[in-house]
Structures are given as C-alpha cells and as structure tokens.
N, CA and C atoms as a LAMMPS dump frame, in Angstrom:
ITEM: TIMESTEP
0
ITEM: NUMBER OF ATOMS
516
ITEM: BOX BOUNDS ff ff ff
-5.0000000000000000e+02 5.0000000000000000e+02
-5.0000000000000000e+02 5.0000000000000000e+02
-5.0000000000000000e+02 5.0000000000000000e+02
ITEM: ATOMS id mol type element x y z
1 1 1 N 20.464 79.724 27.776
2 1 2 C 19.591 78.703 28.244
3 1 3 C 20.199 78.139 29.509
4 2 1 N 19.354 77.945 30.452
5 2 2 C 19.841 77.499 31.737
6 2 3 C 19.935 75.981 31.763
7 3 1 N 20.554 75.505 32.77
8 3 2 C 20.74 74.073 32.944
9 3 3 C 19.406 73.391 33.072
10 4 1 N 18.44 74.025 33.829
11 4 2 C 17.12 73.447 34.022
12 4 3 C 16.334 73.407 32.717
13 5 1 N 16.413 74.411 31.935
14 5 2 C 15.697 74.407 30.666
15 5 3 C 16.235 73.313 29.74
16 6 1 N 17.509 73.187 29.768
17 6 2 C 18.116 72.149 28.937
18 6 3 C 17.712 70.768 29.434
19 7 1 N 17.655 70.572 30.744
20 7 2 C 17.261 69.303 31.324
21 7 3 C 15.816 68.976 30.976
22 8 1 N 14.909 69.956 31.067
23 8 2 C 13.503 69.754 30.727
24 8 3 C 13.349 69.421 29.24
25 9 1 N 14.128 70.036 28.4
26 9 2 C 14.069 69.768 26.968
27 9 3 C 14.461 68.314 26.686
28 10 1 N 15.502 67.859 27.317
29 10 2 C 15.966 66.483 27.152
30 10 3 C 14.935 65.52 27.731
31 11 1 N 14.381 65.906 28.918
32 11 2 C 13.385 65.075 29.55
33 11 3 C 12.147 64.941 28.663
34 12 1 N 11.704 66.016 28.037
35 12 2 C 10.561 66.002 27.136
36 12 3 C 10.863 65.122 25.922
37 13 1 N 12.045 65.208 25.378
38 13 2 C 12.426 64.389 24.221
39 13 3 C 12.439 62.898 24.57
40 14 1 N 12.915 62.592 25.773
41 14 2 C 12.968 61.196 26.204
42 14 3 C 11.556 60.656 26.372
43 15 1 N 10.674 61.412 27.037
44 15 2 C 9.299 60.949 27.208
45 15 3 C 8.573 60.836 25.875
46 16 1 N 8.904 61.728 24.957
47 16 2 C 8.269 61.692 23.641
48 16 3 C 8.794 60.516 22.823
49 17 1 N 10.053 60.168 22.945
50 17 2 C 10.628 59.092 22.14
51 17 3 C 10.365 57.729 22.748
52 18 1 N 10.083 57.633 24.05
53 18 2 C 9.809 56.351 24.686
54 18 3 C 8.551 55.69 24.114
55 19 1 N 7.413 56.392 23.949
56 19 2 C 6.262 55.75 23.298
57 19 3 C 6.553 55.362 21.854
58 20 1 N 7.331 56.189 21.175
59 20 2 C 7.699 55.822 19.801
60 20 3 C 8.534 54.547 19.79
61 21 1 N 9.429 54.442 20.74
62 21 2 C 10.284 53.261 20.827
63 21 3 C 9.438 52.016 21.075
64 22 1 N 8.482 52.097 21.989
65 22 2 C 7.596 50.964 22.235
66 22 3 C 6.723 50.667 21.015
67 23 1 N 6.292 51.674 20.322
68 23 2 C 5.487 51.483 19.118
69 23 3 C 6.272 50.774 18.028
70 24 1 N 7.514 51.204 17.846
71 24 2 C 8.378 50.561 16.843
72 24 3 C 8.642 49.11 17.246
73 25 1 N 8.873 48.893 18.544
74 25 2 C 9.116 47.538 19.036
75 25 3 C 7.886 46.652 18.799
76 26 1 N 6.698 47.165 19.115
77 26 2 C 5.461 46.412 18.905
78 26 3 C 5.247 46.128 17.421
79 27 1 N 5.546 47.096 16.573
80 27 2 C 5.418 46.899 15.13
81 27 3 C 6.364 45.801 14.644
82 28 1 N 7.599 45.801 15.131
83 28 2 C 8.555 44.764 14.747
84 28 3 C 8.099 43.378 15.213
85 29 1 N 7.558 43.309 16.434
86 29 2 C 7.059 42.02 16.938
87 29 3 C 5.897 41.534 16.07
88 30 1 N 4.981 42.417 15.731
89 30 2 C 3.834 42.041 14.902
90 30 3 C 4.287 41.602 13.512
91 31 1 N 5.208 42.325 12.918
92 31 2 C 5.708 41.947 11.594
93 31 3 C 6.421 40.597 11.617
94 32 1 N 7.261 40.384 12.619
95 32 2 C 7.981 39.106 12.68
96 32 3 C 7.006 37.956 12.93
97 33 1 N 5.98 38.176 13.75
98 33 2 C 4.966 37.146 13.961
99 33 3 C 4.196 36.859 12.683
100 34 1 N 3.814 37.912 11.974
101 34 2 C 3.095 37.742 10.708
102 34 3 C 3.943 37.02 9.68
103 35 1 N 5.199 37.396 9.59
104 35 2 C 6.095 36.716 8.655
105 35 3 C 6.298 35.257 9.044
106 36 1 N 6.356 34.996 10.344
107 36 2 C 6.495 33.609 10.811
108 36 3 C 5.3 32.764 10.421
109 37 1 N 4.102 33.324 10.606
110 37 2 C 2.882 32.599 10.227
111 37 3 C 2.849 32.373 8.718
112 38 1 N 3.207 33.387 7.956
113 38 2 C 3.233 33.266 6.495
114 38 3 C 4.244 32.2 6.06
115 39 1 N 5.428 32.219 6.643
116 39 2 C 6.457 31.241 6.289
117 39 3 C 6.005 29.826 6.646
118 40 1 N 5.333 29.687 7.771
119 40 2 C 4.833 28.372 8.176
120 40 3 C 3.776 27.885 7.192
121 41 1 N 2.865 28.762 6.803
122 41 2 C 1.813 28.385 5.857
123 41 3 C 2.407 27.996 4.512
124 42 1 N 3.359 28.767 4.037
125 42 2 C 4.001 28.45 2.759
126 42 3 C 4.769 27.14 2.872
127 43 1 N 5.392 26.912 4.007
128 43 2 C 6.109 25.657 4.214
129 43 3 C 5.177 24.475 4.225
130 44 1 N 4.013 24.62 4.842
131 44 2 C 3.044 23.52 4.854
132 44 3 C 2.508 23.242 3.471
133 45 1 N 2.217 24.291 2.731
134 45 2 C 1.718 24.112 1.367
135 45 3 C 2.801 23.471 0.511
136 46 1 N 4.007 23.956 0.633
137 46 2 C 5.116 23.374 -0.119
138 46 3 C 5.357 21.936 0.29
139 47 1 N 5.23 21.654 1.59
140 47 2 C 5.404 20.29 2.074
141 47 3 C 4.329 19.372 1.552
142 48 1 N 3.094 19.857 1.502
143 48 2 C 1.998 19.038 0.978
144 48 3 C 2.209 18.743 -0.497
145 49 1 N 2.668 19.744 -1.244
146 49 2 C 2.93 19.536 -2.665
147 49 3 C 4.064 18.543 -2.853
148 50 1 N 5.084 18.654 -2.023
149 50 2 C 6.202 17.721 -2.103
150 50 3 C 5.747 16.316 -1.747
151 51 1 N 4.929 16.2 -0.702
152 51 2 C 4.434 14.881 -0.313
153 51 3 C 3.563 14.278 -1.4
154 52 1 N 2.718 15.086 -2.017
155 52 2 C 1.86 14.585 -3.091
156 52 3 C 2.714 14.101 -4.269
157 53 1 N 3.728 14.859 -4.6
158 53 2 C 4.607 14.451 -5.702
159 53 3 C 5.338 13.164 -5.361
160 54 1 N 5.733 13.021 -4.114
161 54 2 C 6.409 11.798 -3.698
162 54 3 C 5.479 10.6 -3.804
163 55 1 N 4.228 10.769 -3.399
164 55 2 C 3.262 9.671 -3.488
165 55 3 C 3.012 9.3 -4.944
166 56 1 N 2.843 10.3 -5.795
167 56 2 C 2.622 10.017 -7.222
168 56 3 C 3.823 9.276 -7.793
169 57 1 N 5.019 9.724 -7.455
170 57 2 C 6.217 9.059 -7.951
171 57 3 C 6.283 7.63 -7.42
172 58 1 N 5.954 7.448 -6.167
173 58 2 C 6.027 6.125 -5.563
174 58 3 C 5.027 5.163 -6.181
175 59 1 N 3.855 5.657 -6.556
176 59 2 C 2.788 4.778 -7.017
177 59 3 C 2.7 4.633 -8.534
178 60 1 N 3.107 5.637 -9.306
179 60 2 C 2.812 5.628 -10.73
180 60 3 C 4.026 5.73 -11.649
181 61 1 N 5.214 5.841 -11.132
182 61 2 C 6.379 5.894 -12.004
183 61 3 C 6.653 4.501 -12.563
184 62 1 N 7.369 4.406 -13.664
185 62 2 C 7.553 3.106 -14.331
186 62 3 C 8.106 2.004 -13.436
187 63 1 N 9.044 2.313 -12.561
188 63 2 C 9.581 1.249 -11.718
189 63 3 C 8.528 0.716 -10.751
190 64 1 N 7.654 1.589 -10.254
191 64 2 C 6.573 1.142 -9.368
192 64 3 C 5.55 0.33 -10.145
193 65 1 N 5.202 0.773 -11.339
194 65 2 C 4.245 0.03 -12.157
195 65 3 C 4.802 -1.34 -12.532
196 66 1 N 6.071 -1.392 -12.856
197 66 2 C 6.694 -2.671 -13.197
198 66 3 C 6.68 -3.608 -11.997
199 67 1 N 7.004 -3.093 -10.829
200 67 2 C 6.994 -3.914 -9.615
201 67 3 C 5.596 -4.469 -9.36
202 68 1 N 4.578 -3.641 -9.523
203 68 2 C 3.201 -4.089 -9.302
204 68 3 C 2.788 -5.12 -10.353
205 69 1 N 3.134 -4.856 -11.596
206 69 2 C 2.783 -5.792 -12.663
207 69 3 C 3.462 -7.141 -12.424
208 70 1 N 4.717 -7.101 -11.998
209 70 2 C 5.427 -8.343 -11.716
210 70 3 C 4.767 -9.105 -10.573
211 71 1 N 4.272 -8.372 -9.555
212 71 2 C 3.58 -9.047 -8.45
213 71 3 C 2.353 -9.782 -8.984
214 72 1 N 1.589 -9.117 -9.848
215 72 2 C 0.409 -9.763 -10.41
216 72 3 C 0.786 -10.974 -11.247
217 73 1 N 1.829 -10.856 -12.051
218 73 2 C 2.264 -11.996 -12.869
219 73 3 C 2.719 -13.152 -11.978
220 74 1 N 3.484 -12.854 -10.931
221 74 2 C 3.938 -13.898 -10.015
222 74 3 C 2.759 -14.551 -9.293
223 75 1 N 1.824 -13.731 -8.836
224 75 2 C 0.656 -14.279 -8.143
225 75 3 C -0.18 -15.135 -9.081
226 76 1 N -0.351 -14.684 -10.319
227 76 2 C -1.113 -15.45 -11.297
228 76 3 C -0.44 -16.797 -11.569
229 77 1 N 0.874 -16.785 -11.734
230 77 2 C 1.601 -18.038 -11.969
231 77 3 C 1.495 -18.96 -10.761
232 78 1 N 1.571 -18.405 -9.58
233 78 2 C 1.47 -19.207 -8.373
234 78 3 C 0.075 -19.825 -8.234
235 79 1 N -0.939 -19.047 -8.568
236 79 2 C -2.304 -19.588 -8.517
237 79 3 C -2.488 -20.697 -9.555
238 80 1 N -1.919 -20.52 -10.743
239 80 2 C -1.989 -21.572 -11.76
240 80 3 C -1.283 -22.84 -11.291
241 81 1 N -0.138 -22.677 -10.623
242 81 2 C 0.609 -23.819 -10.104
243 81 3 C -0.195 -24.557 -9.041
244 82 1 N -0.852 -23.804 -8.168
245 82 2 C -1.665 -24.439 -7.124
246 82 3 C -2.815 -25.231 -7.743
247 83 1 N -3.416 -24.714 -8.804
248 83 2 C -4.479 -25.461 -9.487
249 83 3 C -3.923 -26.747 -10.096
250 84 1 N -2.738 -26.663 -10.689
251 84 2 C -2.115 -27.86 -11.269
252 84 3 C -1.778 -28.871 -10.174
253 85 1 N -1.283 -28.387 -9.036
254 85 2 C -0.981 -29.294 -7.92
255 85 3 C -2.239 -30.019 -7.453
256 86 1 N -3.343 -29.314 -7.392
257 86 2 C -4.599 -29.944 -6.961
258 86 3 C -5.05 -30.999 -7.962
259 87 1 N -4.829 -30.748 -9.256
260 87 2 C -5.168 -31.763 -10.261
261 87 3 C -4.282 -33 -10.107
262 88 1 N -3.001 -32.799 -9.801
263 88 2 C -2.087 -33.933 -9.593
264 88 3 C -2.541 -34.76 -8.398
265 89 1 N -2.852 -34.088 -7.288
266 89 2 C -3.337 -34.81 -6.106
267 89 3 C -4.652 -35.527 -6.401
268 90 1 N -5.513 -34.912 -7.181
269 90 2 C -6.791 -35.53 -7.528
270 90 3 C -6.556 -36.823 -8.307
271 91 1 N -5.617 -36.784 -9.255
272 91 2 C -5.287 -37.994 -10.032
273 91 3 C -4.73 -39.066 -9.101
274 92 1 N -3.854 -38.695 -8.183
275 92 2 C -3.276 -39.664 -7.241
276 92 3 C -4.359 -40.292 -6.362
277 93 1 N -5.247 -39.449 -5.856
278 93 2 C -6.302 -39.961 -4.978
279 93 3 C -7.249 -40.888 -5.742
280 94 1 N -7.579 -40.529 -6.956
281 94 2 C -8.457 -41.398 -7.765
282 94 3 C -7.765 -42.721 -8.101
283 95 1 N -6.472 -42.626 -8.411
284 95 2 C -5.722 -43.842 -8.738
285 95 3 C -5.686 -44.789 -7.543
286 96 1 N -5.453 -44.223 -6.371
287 96 2 C -5.409 -45.051 -5.163
288 96 3 C -6.786 -45.638 -4.869
289 97 1 N -7.82 -44.845 -5.024
290 97 2 C -9.177 -45.323 -4.756
291 97 3 C -9.606 -46.374 -5.781
292 98 1 N -9.124 -46.248 -7.024
293 98 2 C -9.511 -47.226 -8.056
294 98 3 C -8.921 -48.601 -7.773
295 99 1 N -7.831 -48.666 -7.028
296 99 2 C -7.247 -49.965 -6.681
297 99 3 C -8.159 -50.734 -5.721
298 100 1 N -8.949 -49.97 -4.978
299 100 2 C -9.852 -50.588 -4.009
300 100 3 C -11.3 -50.34 -4.409
301 101 1 N -11.588 -50.467 -5.673
302 101 2 C -12.922 -50.194 -6.188
303 101 3 C -13.947 -51.105 -5.508
304 102 1 N -14.902 -50.498 -4.838
305 102 2 C -15.963 -51.244 -4.172
306 102 3 C -15.604 -51.709 -2.776
307 103 1 N -14.381 -51.509 -2.335
308 103 2 C -13.948 -51.934 -0.997
309 103 3 C -14.062 -50.732 -0.058
310 104 1 N -14.706 -50.885 1.104
311 104 2 C -14.776 -49.767 2.042
312 104 3 C -13.369 -49.349 2.492
313 105 1 N -13.237 -48.096 2.775
314 105 2 C -11.905 -47.555 3.094
315 105 3 C -11.328 -48.186 4.353
316 106 1 N -12.14 -48.569 5.26
317 106 2 C -11.651 -49.215 6.484
318 106 3 C -10.97 -50.545 6.224
319 107 1 N -11.216 -51.153 5.066
320 107 2 C -10.609 -52.45 4.734
321 107 3 C -9.406 -52.303 3.807
322 108 1 N -9.01 -51.093 3.509
323 108 2 C -7.813 -50.869 2.693
324 108 3 C -6.584 -51.239 3.525
325 109 1 N -5.488 -51.402 2.83
326 109 2 C -4.223 -51.628 3.54
327 109 3 C -3.876 -50.361 4.333
328 110 1 N -3.275 -50.59 5.484
329 110 2 C -2.987 -49.457 6.378
330 110 3 C -2.147 -48.39 5.685
331 111 1 N -1.115 -48.781 4.955
332 111 2 C -0.25 -47.812 4.256
333 111 3 C -1.051 -46.983 3.259
334 112 1 N -1.965 -47.612 2.546
335 112 2 C -2.763 -46.897 1.554
336 112 3 C -3.73 -45.917 2.229
337 113 1 N -4.302 -46.335 3.363
338 113 2 C -5.18 -45.412 4.102
339 113 3 C -4.394 -44.19 4.592
340 114 1 N -3.202 -44.429 5.108
341 114 2 C -2.361 -43.32 5.583
342 114 3 C -1.971 -42.396 4.432
343 115 1 N -1.581 -43.003 3.315
344 115 2 C -1.187 -42.195 2.16
345 115 3 C -2.366 -41.373 1.658
346 116 1 N -3.544 -41.961 1.61
347 116 2 C -4.749 -41.232 1.181
348 116 3 C -5.012 -40.052 2.124
349 117 1 N -4.886 -40.287 3.418
350 117 2 C -5.113 -39.209 4.391
351 117 3 C -4.075 -38.098 4.239
352 118 1 N -2.82 -38.472 4.003
353 118 2 C -1.754 -37.473 3.821
354 118 3 C -2.057 -36.626 2.59
355 119 1 N -2.379 -37.289 1.483
356 119 2 C -2.671 -36.539 0.261
357 119 3 C -3.906 -35.656 0.42
358 120 1 N -4.925 -36.151 1.105
359 120 2 C -6.138 -35.356 1.323
360 120 3 C -5.829 -34.117 2.168
361 121 1 N -4.981 -34.273 3.189
362 121 2 C -4.632 -33.104 4.009
363 121 3 C -3.75 -32.132 3.224
364 122 1 N -2.891 -32.653 2.349
365 122 2 C -2.079 -31.766 1.513
366 122 3 C -2.959 -30.989 0.54
367 123 1 N -3.971 -31.627 -0.004
368 123 2 C -4.91 -30.939 -0.896
369 123 3 C -5.617 -29.818 -0.134
370 124 1 N -6.026 -30.11 1.087
371 124 2 C -6.697 -29.078 1.898
372 124 3 C -5.766 -27.887 2.139
373 125 1 N -4.49 -28.149 2.379
374 125 2 C -3.524 -27.061 2.575
375 125 3 C -3.31 -26.25 1.312
376 126 1 N -3.216 -26.926 0.168
377 126 2 C -3.041 -26.218 -1.107
378 126 3 C -4.265 -25.363 -1.401
379 127 1 N -5.462 -25.899 -1.116
380 127 2 C -6.685 -25.132 -1.345
381 127 3 C -6.746 -23.901 -0.437
382 128 1 N -6.356 -24.057 0.808
383 128 2 C -6.345 -22.91 1.729
384 128 3 C -5.34 -21.856 1.264
385 129 1 N -4.177 -22.297 0.823
386 129 2 C -3.159 -21.375 0.304
387 129 3 C -3.657 -20.673 -0.957
388 130 1 N -4.311 -21.432 -1.828
389 130 2 C -4.884 -20.867 -3.045
390 130 3 C -5.914 -19.795 -2.695
391 131 1 N -6.799 -20.107 -1.771
392 131 2 C -7.835 -19.142 -1.386
393 131 3 C -7.225 -17.859 -0.826
394 132 1 N -6.172 -17.97 -0.022
395 132 2 C -5.533 -16.788 0.548
396 132 3 C -4.915 -15.916 -0.55
397 133 1 N -4.174 -16.54 -1.452
398 133 2 C -3.536 -15.775 -2.521
399 133 3 C -4.565 -15.204 -3.492
400 134 1 N -5.626 -15.96 -3.774
401 134 2 C -6.68 -15.453 -4.653
402 134 3 C -7.376 -14.257 -4.019
403 135 1 N -7.583 -14.288 -2.726
404 135 2 C -8.21 -13.151 -2.04
405 135 3 C -7.32 -11.918 -2.122
406 136 1 N -6.009 -12.076 -1.914
407 136 2 C -5.073 -10.945 -2.044
408 136 3 C -5.079 -10.402 -3.471
409 137 1 N -5.036 -11.312 -4.442
410 137 2 C -5.027 -10.927 -5.851
411 137 3 C -6.275 -10.112 -6.18
412 138 1 N -7.434 -10.62 -5.778
413 138 2 C -8.693 -9.938 -6.081
414 138 3 C -8.769 -8.583 -5.389
415 139 1 N -8.308 -8.51 -4.146
416 139 2 C -8.349 -7.242 -3.416
417 139 3 C -7.427 -6.207 -4.058
418 140 1 N -6.262 -6.626 -4.492
419 140 2 C -5.32 -5.687 -5.101
420 140 3 C -5.778 -5.254 -6.492
421 141 1 N -6.436 -6.148 -7.216
422 141 2 C -6.841 -5.841 -8.585
423 141 3 C -7.861 -4.7 -8.64
424 142 1 N -8.676 -4.561 -7.611
425 142 2 C -9.704 -3.526 -7.649
426 142 3 C -9.221 -2.19 -7.101
427 143 1 N -8.009 -2.137 -6.571
428 143 2 C -7.488 -0.868 -6.064
429 143 3 C -7.175 0.059 -7.218
430 144 1 N -7.369 1.338 -6.985
431 144 2 C -7.175 2.343 -8.031
432 144 3 C -5.769 2.319 -8.596
433 145 1 N -4.783 2.265 -7.75
434 145 2 C -3.403 2.399 -8.219
435 145 3 C -2.829 1.104 -8.794
436 146 1 N -3.616 0.046 -8.883
437 146 2 C -3.149 -1.187 -9.5
438 146 3 C -4.015 -1.555 -10.697
439 147 1 N -4.932 -0.709 -11.082
440 147 2 C -5.886 -1.049 -12.135
441 147 3 C -5.254 -1.08 -13.523
442 148 1 N -4.014 -0.643 -13.639
443 148 2 C -3.353 -0.656 -14.941
444 148 3 C -3.218 -2.072 -15.476
445 149 1 N -3.344 -3.083 -14.631
446 149 2 C -3.198 -4.468 -15.075
447 149 3 C -4.463 -5.007 -15.72
448 150 1 N -5.543 -4.233 -15.676
449 150 2 C -6.803 -4.677 -16.276
450 150 3 C -6.706 -4.665 -17.804
451 151 1 N -7.58 -5.395 -18.421
452 151 2 C -7.611 -5.454 -19.885
453 151 3 C -7.835 -4.052 -20.441
454 152 1 N -7.08 -3.694 -21.454
455 152 2 C -7.208 -2.379 -22.074
456 152 3 C -6.245 -1.364 -21.515
457 153 1 N -5.711 -1.622 -20.343
458 153 2 C -4.761 -0.698 -19.722
459 153 3 C -3.395 -1.343 -19.574
460 154 1 N -3.129 -2.343 -20.399
461 154 2 C -1.887 -3.091 -20.246
462 154 3 C -0.702 -2.284 -20.758
463 155 1 N 0.458 -2.507 -20.151
464 155 2 C 1.658 -1.831 -20.63
465 155 3 C 2.055 -2.349 -22.004
466 156 1 N 2.751 -1.541 -22.78
467 156 2 C 3.181 -1.986 -24.116
468 156 3 C 4.037 -3.251 -24.017
469 157 1 N 3.79 -4.194 -24.9
470 157 2 C 4.572 -5.416 -24.928
471 157 3 C 3.93 -6.572 -24.189
472 158 1 N 2.949 -6.302 -23.358
473 158 2 C 2.276 -7.387 -22.646
474 158 3 C 1.358 -8.1 -23.629
475 159 1 N 1.439 -9.426 -23.677
476 159 2 C 0.701 -10.161 -24.705
477 159 3 C -0.654 -10.67 -24.23
478 160 1 N -0.757 -11.07 -22.977
479 160 2 C -2.04 -11.567 -22.482
480 160 3 C -2.418 -10.835 -21.212
481 161 1 N -3.692 -10.503 -21.09
482 161 2 C -4.117 -9.808 -19.872
483 161 3 C -4.162 -10.762 -18.689
484 162 1 N -3.997 -10.204 -17.521
485 162 2 C -4.14 -10.994 -16.308
486 162 3 C -5.62 -11.213 -16.038
487 163 1 N -5.956 -12.31 -15.404
488 163 2 C -7.364 -12.527 -15.072
489 163 3 C -7.872 -11.407 -14.156
490 164 1 N -9.093 -11.033 -14.358
491 164 2 C -9.701 -9.972 -13.553
492 164 3 C -9.846 -10.428 -12.111
493 165 1 N -10.149 -11.692 -11.898
494 165 2 C -10.29 -12.231 -10.554
495 165 3 C -10.117 -13.742 -10.6
496 166 1 N -9.662 -14.313 -9.514
497 166 2 C -9.572 -15.761 -9.368
498 166 3 C -10.72 -16.195 -8.475
499 167 1 N -11.78 -16.635 -9.115
500 167 2 C -12.94 -17.134 -8.386
501 167 3 C -13.528 -18.259 -9.195
502 168 1 N -14.263 -19.136 -8.686
503 168 2 C -14.601 -19.255 -7.274
504 168 3 C -13.429 -19.852 -6.495
505 169 1 N -13.448 -19.634 -5.226
506 169 2 C -12.411 -20.203 -4.37
507 169 3 C -12.625 -21.707 -4.255
508 170 1 N -11.583 -22.393 -3.862
509 170 2 C -11.674 -23.841 -3.68
510 170 3 C -12.426 -24.113 -2.376
511 171 1 N -13.486 -24.922 -2.467
512 171 2 C -14.297 -25.146 -1.281
513 171 3 C -14.324 -26.612 -0.842
514 172 1 N -14.083 -27.534 -1.728
515 172 2 C -14.207 -28.948 -1.378
516 172 3 C -12.895 -29.503 -0.905
C-alpha cells in the first residue's frame, strides 16, 4: 500500500468520524438539557410539596393552634375588661350627674364639669379601642385556619366556648 492510499484511507475515516462526533456531541447536549429540565421540574414539585408541608405545620400543628387559641382567649378577656371599664365610667358619670340633679351642666362647679368631660372622653377612647379589638376578633374568627375555636371544635380540656362574635359595637 502506498503512502497516498494510506493517507486517503485515514482521510476517509476522519471525514466519516467527524459527523459521528458532532452527532454524539449533539446527543449529549440534548440529553443534558433534557435532564436539566427534568431535574428543575422535580425540584419545583418537591419544593411546592415542601412549602405546602411547611404551611400546614405552621398553621395547624399543636403549638400554632395553642398560640391562636391563646390569642382568642386574651382578646376575649380584653374585650370583657373594656366592657367592665365602660360600666365603671358609666357609674361615675351617673353619680356625678346625680349630685347636680336638675341643674344645667353650665352651672356645675368647674372641677366637676372638667372631671365629667375627662371621663366622657375616656369612655369614648375605651369604646374606640373596644370596637377595634372586636373587629379584629370577628375577622379572625371567620378565617378557615382559626375556626377551631368555634363551638364544637374546641380543643380537649376547654370548658367554655369563645363568643362567635363581639357585636354590636359600642356606638354611643
């Protein structure tokens, strides 16, 4: 075999293997791209499942339920206290007004008029605070993830249900 024949044989092999080399390279690129897309999709699905589990744990595990129940109990106690405070102020205002029965307020002693105005403004503040907390309480009570506090869904050991809503709001 001559040098030229050998050279042509090698040249033919190189030209024949070059398309194969590009084909193998293209196949590897396509496979790695496909695997990348698959891995990304599996990662997103796994991430969504992990996120869902985290949300469920955050909202419905015993420590979260206890925290929510305690918030409702604290809010209920605070609303009861505000109602009691308003009754105390009402008694004070009536007592002061009874001292001046039949006398127009403009003829009361200056100190008594000032005290009446102070107590009346404090009552207005307590009523506004009550309305704000009652609105929060009512809004939270109807949410799906806080409904366990409703009657019939109480945790074991709870003796009295929380009120379903604090209404009507204080208006006067």
